C-alpha positions as CSV (number, residue, x, y, z in Angstrom):
1,X,-11.1,-5.4,-5.6
2,X,-8.0,-7.6,-5.3
3,X,-5.4,-4.9,-6.1
4,X,-7.1,-2.2,-4.1
5,X,-7.2,-4.7,-1.1
6,X,-3.5,-5.5,-1.7
7,X,-2.5,-1.8,-1.7
8,X,-4.6,-1.0,1.3
9,X,-3.6,-4.1,3.2
10,X,0.1,-3.5,2.7
11,X,-0.2,0.1,3.8
12,X,-2.2,-0.9,6.9
13,X,0.3,-3.5,8.0
14,X,3.2,-1.1,7.4
15,X,1.5,1.7,9.3
16,X,0.7,-0.6,12.2
17,X,4.4,-1.1,12.7
18,X,5.1,-4.3,10.9
19,X,8.7,-4.7,9.8
20,X,7.9,-4.1,6.2
21,X,8.5,-7.7,5.2
22,X,5.6,-9.7,3.6
23,X,5.2,-13.4,3.0
24,X,3.7,-15.1,0.0
25,X,0.7,-16.1,2.1
26,X,0.0,-12.5,3.1
27,X,0.3,-11.2,-0.5
28,X,-1.9,-14.0,-1.8
29,X,-4.7,-13.3,0.8
30,X,-4.6,-9.6,0.2
31,X,-4.5,-10.0,-3.6
32,X,-7.1,-12.8,-4.0
33,X,-4.3,-15.1,-5.1
34,X,-4.4,-13.5,-8.6
35,X,-0.7,-14.0,-9.0
36,X,-0.3,-12.4,-12.5
37,X,-2.0,-9.2,-11.3
38,X,-0.2,-9.2,-8.0
39,X,3.2,-9.6,-9.6
40,X,2.5,-6.9,-12.2
41,X,1.5,-4.5,-9.5
42,X,4.5,-5.3,-7.3
43,X,6.8,-4.7,-10.2
44,X,5.2,-1.3,-10.8
45,X,5.5,-0.3,-7.2
46,X,9.1,-1.5,-7.2
47,X,9.8,0.7,-10.2
48,X,8.4,3.6,-8.3
49,X,10.7,2.9,-5.3
50,X,7.9,2.0,-2.9
51,X,9.0,-1.6,-2.3
52,X,11.7,-4.1,-3.1
53,X,10.9,-7.6,-4.5
54,X,13.0,-10.1,-2.6
55,X,11.7,-13.2,-4.3
56,X,9.1,-13.9,-7.0
57,X,6.0,-14.9,-4.9
58,X,5.1,-17.7,-7.4
59,X,8.5,-19.3,-6.7
60,X,8.3,-18.9,-2.9
61,X,6.9,-21.0,-0.1
62,X,3.9,-19.6,1.8
63,X,6.1,-18.5,4.7
64,X,8.9,-16.9,2.7
65,X,9.3,-13.2,2.7
66,X,8.8,-11.9,-0.9
67,X,8.7,-8.1,-0.6
68,X,10.0,-5.4,1.7
69,X,8.0,-2.2,1.9
70,X,10.1,1.0,1.6
71,X,7.3,3.6,1.7
72,X,3.6,3.8,1.7
73,X,1.8,3.3,-1.6
74,X,-0.2,6.3,-2.9
75,X,-0.8,7.8,0.5
76,X,0.7,10.1,3.1
77,X,1.3,8.6,6.5
78,X,-1.2,9.5,9.2
79,X,1.8,9.3,11.6
80,X,4.3,12.2,11.3
81,X,7.8,10.9,10.4
82,X,6.5,7.4,9.4
83,X,7.9,5.5,7.8
84,X,11.4,6.5,8.8
85,X,13.6,7.4,5.9
86,X,17.1,5.9,5.6
87,X,19.7,8.5,6.0
């Protein structure tokens, strides 16, 4: 359940207009603090161009931003034109 909750949670926050930056504490709570699995999945999504890893979450403090979302993960946006694409 942890990785599905991680994906859905990141998408939900991103759609809700968050700035796309996520802290270690958010990643941990969404991914059941299963750091090896979280990091493996983040690396896969980064390879696919969906997010950018800013800092390894295991090396970050709870309030440090670790990732930046670039696009929704495995879903189309329910809001036309969201997220905005960089020109």
